[in-house]
mmCIF file of the C-alpha atoms, coordinates in Angstrom:
data_MODEL
# 
_entry.id   MODEL 
# 
loop_
_atom_site.group_PDB 
_atom_site.id 
_atom_site.type_symbol 
_atom_site.label_atom_id 
_atom_site.label_alt_id 
_atom_site.label_comp_id 
_atom_site.label_asym_id 
_atom_site.label_entity_id 
_atom_site.label_seq_id 
_atom_site.pdbx_PDB_ins_code 
_atom_site.Cartn_x 
_atom_site.Cartn_y 
_atom_site.Cartn_z 
_atom_site.occupancy 
_atom_site.B_iso_or_equiv 
_atom_site.pdbx_formal_charge 
_atom_site.auth_seq_id 
_atom_site.auth_comp_id 
_atom_site.auth_asym_id 
_atom_site.auth_atom_id 
_atom_site.pdbx_PDB_model_num 
ATOM 1   C CA . MET A 1 1   ? 116.419 -95.244  53.019 1.00 0.00 ? 1   MET A CA 1 
ATOM 2   C CA . LYS A 1 2   ? 118.130 -97.087  55.863 1.00 0.00 ? 2   LYS A CA 1 
ATOM 3   C CA . ALA A 1 3   ? 118.740 -100.093 53.609 1.00 0.00 ? 3   ALA A CA 1 
ATOM 4   C CA . ARG A 1 4   ? 120.187 -97.812  50.919 1.00 0.00 ? 4   ARG A CA 1 
ATOM 5   C CA . ASN A 1 5   ? 122.765 -96.538  53.420 1.00 0.00 ? 5   ASN A CA 1 
ATOM 6   C CA . LEU A 1 6   ? 124.986 -99.491  52.457 1.00 0.00 ? 6   LEU A CA 1 
ATOM 7   C CA . LYS A 1 7   ? 126.285 -97.422  49.523 1.00 0.00 ? 7   LYS A CA 1 
ATOM 8   C CA . PHE A 1 8   ? 127.227 -94.450  51.732 1.00 0.00 ? 8   PHE A CA 1 
ATOM 9   C CA . TRP A 1 9   ? 130.719 -94.464  53.250 1.00 0.00 ? 9   TRP A CA 1 
ATOM 10  C CA . GLN A 1 10  ? 130.534 -92.388  56.415 1.00 0.00 ? 10  GLN A CA 1 
ATOM 11  C CA . PRO A 1 11  ? 133.588 -90.318  57.303 1.00 0.00 ? 11  PRO A CA 1 
ATOM 12  C CA . MET A 1 12  ? 135.632 -90.840  60.458 1.00 0.00 ? 12  MET A CA 1 
ATOM 13  C CA . ILE A 1 13  ? 134.558 -94.467  60.921 1.00 0.00 ? 13  ILE A CA 1 
ATOM 14  C CA . HIS A 1 14  ? 135.717 -97.810  59.564 1.00 0.00 ? 14  HIS A CA 1 
ATOM 15  C CA . PRO A 1 15  ? 133.433 -98.896  56.696 1.00 0.00 ? 15  PRO A CA 1 
ATOM 16  C CA . ALA A 1 16  ? 132.583 -102.213 58.374 1.00 0.00 ? 16  ALA A CA 1 
ATOM 17  C CA . ALA A 1 17  ? 131.325 -100.398 61.474 1.00 0.00 ? 17  ALA A CA 1 
ATOM 18  C CA . THR A 1 18  ? 128.739 -98.426  59.511 1.00 0.00 ? 18  THR A CA 1 
ATOM 19  C CA . HIS A 1 19  ? 126.743 -101.549 58.728 1.00 0.00 ? 19  HIS A CA 1 
ATOM 20  C CA . LYS A 1 20  ? 126.471 -102.890 62.285 1.00 0.00 ? 20  LYS A CA 1 
ATOM 21  C CA . THR A 1 21  ? 123.803 -100.389 63.303 1.00 0.00 ? 21  THR A CA 1 
ATOM 22  C CA . SER A 1 22  ? 121.505 -98.152  61.318 1.00 0.00 ? 22  SER A CA 1 
ATOM 23  C CA . PRO A 1 23  ? 122.568 -94.522  61.408 1.00 0.00 ? 23  PRO A CA 1 
ATOM 24  C CA . LYS A 1 24  ? 120.316 -91.661  62.346 1.00 0.00 ? 24  LYS A CA 1 
ATOM 25  C CA . ILE A 1 25  ? 119.356 -90.250  58.939 1.00 0.00 ? 25  ILE A CA 1 
ATOM 26  C CA . ILE A 1 26  ? 118.826 -86.498  59.074 1.00 0.00 ? 26  ILE A CA 1 
ATOM 27  C CA . CYS A 1 27  ? 116.564 -84.957  56.440 1.00 0.00 ? 27  CYS A CA 1 
ATOM 28  C CA . ALA A 1 28  ? 115.836 -81.407  57.670 1.00 0.00 ? 28  ALA A CA 1 
ATOM 29  C CA . GLY A 1 29  ? 117.109 -78.681  59.947 1.00 0.00 ? 29  GLY A CA 1 
ATOM 30  C CA . GLU A 1 30  ? 115.744 -75.425  61.298 1.00 0.00 ? 30  GLU A CA 1 
ATOM 31  C CA . GLY A 1 31  ? 117.232 -73.161  63.921 1.00 0.00 ? 31  GLY A CA 1 
ATOM 32  C CA . VAL A 1 32  ? 119.189 -75.354  66.338 1.00 0.00 ? 32  VAL A CA 1 
ATOM 33  C CA . GLU A 1 33  ? 117.266 -78.569  65.652 1.00 0.00 ? 33  GLU A CA 1 
ATOM 34  C CA . VAL A 1 34  ? 117.523 -81.335  63.064 1.00 0.00 ? 34  VAL A CA 1 
ATOM 35  C CA . THR A 1 35  ? 114.803 -83.786  62.069 1.00 0.00 ? 35  THR A CA 1 
ATOM 36  C CA . ASP A 1 36  ? 115.410 -87.415  61.135 1.00 0.00 ? 36  ASP A CA 1 
ATOM 37  C CA . ILE A 1 37  ? 113.476 -89.451  58.567 1.00 0.00 ? 37  ILE A CA 1 
ATOM 38  C CA . ASP A 1 38  ? 111.220 -90.781  61.340 1.00 0.00 ? 38  ASP A CA 1 
ATOM 39  C CA . GLY A 1 39  ? 110.171 -87.245  62.303 1.00 0.00 ? 39  GLY A CA 1 
ATOM 40  C CA . HIS A 1 40  ? 112.161 -87.061  65.565 1.00 0.00 ? 40  HIS A CA 1 
ATOM 41  C CA . ARG A 1 41  ? 113.599 -83.614  66.273 1.00 0.00 ? 41  ARG A CA 1 
ATOM 42  C CA . THR A 1 42  ? 116.930 -83.302  68.068 1.00 0.00 ? 42  THR A CA 1 
ATOM 43  C CA . LEU A 1 43  ? 119.051 -80.416  69.311 1.00 0.00 ? 43  LEU A CA 1 
ATOM 44  C CA . ASP A 1 44  ? 122.104 -80.175  67.057 1.00 0.00 ? 44  ASP A CA 1 
ATOM 45  C CA . ALA A 1 45  ? 124.876 -79.550  69.566 1.00 0.00 ? 45  ALA A CA 1 
ATOM 46  C CA . VAL A 1 46  ? 127.523 -80.188  66.888 1.00 0.00 ? 46  VAL A CA 1 
ATOM 47  C CA . GLY A 1 47  ? 126.270 -77.409  64.595 1.00 0.00 ? 47  GLY A CA 1 
ATOM 48  C CA . GLY A 1 48  ? 127.519 -79.043  61.426 1.00 0.00 ? 48  GLY A CA 1 
ATOM 49  C CA . LEU A 1 49  ? 130.943 -78.709  63.044 1.00 0.00 ? 49  LEU A CA 1 
ATOM 50  C CA . TRP A 1 50  ? 131.491 -75.200  61.695 1.00 0.00 ? 50  TRP A CA 1 
ATOM 51  C CA . ASN A 1 51  ? 129.192 -74.308  58.826 1.00 0.00 ? 51  ASN A CA 1 
ATOM 52  C CA . VAL A 1 52  ? 125.834 -73.738  60.524 1.00 0.00 ? 52  VAL A CA 1 
ATOM 53  C CA . ASN A 1 53  ? 126.906 -71.862  63.637 1.00 0.00 ? 53  ASN A CA 1 
ATOM 54  C CA . LEU A 1 54  ? 124.033 -69.393  63.100 1.00 0.00 ? 54  LEU A CA 1 
ATOM 55  C CA . GLY A 1 55  ? 121.511 -72.215  62.850 1.00 0.00 ? 55  GLY A CA 1 
ATOM 56  C CA . TYR A 1 56  ? 119.810 -74.020  60.017 1.00 0.00 ? 56  TYR A CA 1 
ATOM 57  C CA . SER A 1 57  ? 117.681 -72.101  57.526 1.00 0.00 ? 57  SER A CA 1 
ATOM 58  C CA . CYS A 1 58  ? 118.855 -68.677  58.738 1.00 0.00 ? 58  CYS A CA 1 
ATOM 59  C CA . GLN A 1 59  ? 116.947 -66.402  56.333 1.00 0.00 ? 59  GLN A CA 1 
ATOM 60  C CA . PRO A 1 60  ? 119.578 -63.640  55.927 1.00 0.00 ? 60  PRO A CA 1 
ATOM 61  C CA . ILE A 1 61  ? 122.187 -66.276  55.057 1.00 0.00 ? 61  ILE A CA 1 
ATOM 62  C CA . LYS A 1 62  ? 119.835 -68.008  52.609 1.00 0.00 ? 62  LYS A CA 1 
ATOM 63  C CA . ASP A 1 63  ? 119.086 -64.644  50.993 1.00 0.00 ? 63  ASP A CA 1 
ATOM 64  C CA . ALA A 1 64  ? 122.789 -63.804  50.633 1.00 0.00 ? 64  ALA A CA 1 
ATOM 65  C CA . ILE A 1 65  ? 123.540 -67.229  49.147 1.00 0.00 ? 65  ILE A CA 1 
ATOM 66  C CA . THR A 1 66  ? 120.644 -66.924  46.697 1.00 0.00 ? 66  THR A CA 1 
ATOM 67  C CA . GLU A 1 67  ? 121.756 -63.452  45.618 1.00 0.00 ? 67  GLU A CA 1 
ATOM 68  C CA . GLN A 1 68  ? 125.320 -64.633  45.068 1.00 0.00 ? 68  GLN A CA 1 
ATOM 69  C CA . LEU A 1 69  ? 124.162 -67.693  43.120 1.00 0.00 ? 69  LEU A CA 1 
ATOM 70  C CA . GLU A 1 70  ? 122.171 -65.400  40.829 1.00 0.00 ? 70  GLU A CA 1 
ATOM 71  C CA . THR A 1 71  ? 125.175 -63.097  40.302 1.00 0.00 ? 71  THR A CA 1 
ATOM 72  C CA . LEU A 1 72  ? 128.247 -65.338  40.193 1.00 0.00 ? 72  LEU A CA 1 
ATOM 73  C CA . PRO A 1 73  ? 128.019 -68.851  41.686 1.00 0.00 ? 73  PRO A CA 1 
ATOM 74  C CA . TYR A 1 74  ? 131.765 -69.517  41.432 1.00 0.00 ? 74  TYR A CA 1 
ATOM 75  C CA . TYR A 1 75  ? 134.940 -68.327  39.834 1.00 0.00 ? 75  TYR A CA 1 
ATOM 76  C CA . SER A 1 76  ? 138.457 -69.578  40.459 1.00 0.00 ? 76  SER A CA 1 
ATOM 77  C CA . SER A 1 77  ? 140.988 -67.287  42.085 1.00 0.00 ? 77  SER A CA 1 
ATOM 78  C CA . PHE A 1 78  ? 143.987 -68.714  40.275 1.00 0.00 ? 78  PHE A CA 1 
ATOM 79  C CA . PRO A 1 79  ? 146.891 -66.278  39.759 1.00 0.00 ? 79  PRO A CA 1 
ATOM 80  C CA . GLY A 1 80  ? 145.887 -63.057  38.073 1.00 0.00 ? 80  GLY A CA 1 
ATOM 81  C CA . VAL A 1 81  ? 142.146 -63.334  38.836 1.00 0.00 ? 81  VAL A CA 1 
ATOM 82  C CA . ALA A 1 82  ? 139.986 -62.197  41.759 1.00 0.00 ? 82  ALA A CA 1 
ATOM 83  C CA . THR A 1 83  ? 136.306 -61.619  42.426 1.00 0.00 ? 83  THR A CA 1 
ATOM 84  C CA . ASP A 1 84  ? 134.790 -58.515  43.944 1.00 0.00 ? 84  ASP A CA 1 
ATOM 85  C CA . LYS A 1 85  ? 133.250 -60.495  46.827 1.00 0.00 ? 85  LYS A CA 1 
ATOM 86  C CA . ALA A 1 86  ? 136.547 -62.224  47.680 1.00 0.00 ? 86  ALA A CA 1 
ATOM 87  C CA . ILE A 1 87  ? 138.275 -58.839  47.849 1.00 0.00 ? 87  ILE A CA 1 
ATOM 88  C CA . GLU A 1 88  ? 135.472 -57.333  49.962 1.00 0.00 ? 88  GLU A CA 1 
ATOM 89  C CA . LEU A 1 89  ? 135.530 -60.279  52.378 1.00 0.00 ? 89  LEU A CA 1 
ATOM 90  C CA . SER A 1 90  ? 139.324 -60.177  52.617 1.00 0.00 ? 90  SER A CA 1 
ATOM 91  C CA . HIS A 1 91  ? 139.210 -56.509  53.631 1.00 0.00 ? 91  HIS A CA 1 
ATOM 92  C CA . ALA A 1 92  ? 136.420 -57.151  56.130 1.00 0.00 ? 92  ALA A CA 1 
ATOM 93  C CA . LEU A 1 93  ? 138.358 -60.030  57.712 1.00 0.00 ? 93  LEU A CA 1 
ATOM 94  C CA . ALA A 1 94  ? 141.606 -58.043  57.826 1.00 0.00 ? 94  ALA A CA 1 
ATOM 95  C CA . ASP A 1 95  ? 139.777 -55.164  59.525 1.00 0.00 ? 95  ASP A CA 1 
ATOM 96  C CA . TRP A 1 96  ? 138.030 -57.506  61.966 1.00 0.00 ? 96  TRP A CA 1 
ATOM 97  C CA . PHE A 1 97  ? 141.283 -59.259  62.925 1.00 0.00 ? 97  PHE A CA 1 
ATOM 98  C CA . ALA A 1 98  ? 143.640 -56.274  62.598 1.00 0.00 ? 98  ALA A CA 1 
ATOM 99  C CA . GLU A 1 99  ? 144.340 -56.354  66.335 1.00 0.00 ? 99  GLU A CA 1 
ATOM 100 C CA . ASP A 1 100 ? 145.660 -59.907  65.873 1.00 0.00 ? 100 ASP A CA 1 
ATOM 101 C CA . GLY A 1 101 ? 147.906 -58.873  62.994 1.00 0.00 ? 101 GLY A CA 1 
ATOM 102 C CA . MET A 1 102 ? 145.913 -60.399  60.143 1.00 0.00 ? 102 MET A CA 1 
ATOM 103 C CA . GLN A 1 103 ? 146.830 -58.733  56.871 1.00 0.00 ? 103 GLN A CA 1 
ATOM 104 C CA . ARG A 1 104 ? 145.544 -61.089  54.159 1.00 0.00 ? 104 ARG A CA 1 
ATOM 105 C CA . ALA A 1 105 ? 143.030 -63.870  53.651 1.00 0.00 ? 105 ALA A CA 1 
ATOM 106 C CA . PHE A 1 106 ? 143.578 -67.143  51.815 1.00 0.00 ? 106 PHE A CA 1 
ATOM 107 C CA . TYR A 1 107 ? 140.609 -69.181  50.592 1.00 0.00 ? 107 TYR A CA 1 
ATOM 108 C CA . THR A 1 108 ? 140.544 -72.878  49.729 1.00 0.00 ? 108 THR A CA 1 
# 
């Protein structure tokens, strides 16, 4: 796997620098820890930057994702179209941040 890394262009680093040392290759995560391909477990203090702030393999999140994938995995919100979940989330966010003046949500 480490030898195959030559085909992977890592973000935020010059491509030539990625081949000077072997990267830590992460293959699993649970709670606040990640495991590399050699079996070493490490505290993930970065938290995927912003998308696993409740930890890896959080069962309620996995259940919600699975349910949504079964119902409607994706639909574009181009002009004239919306999804029920996008509307529900927009209202929840507007309520949550009402004190800060948030009135609408925009998704990318």
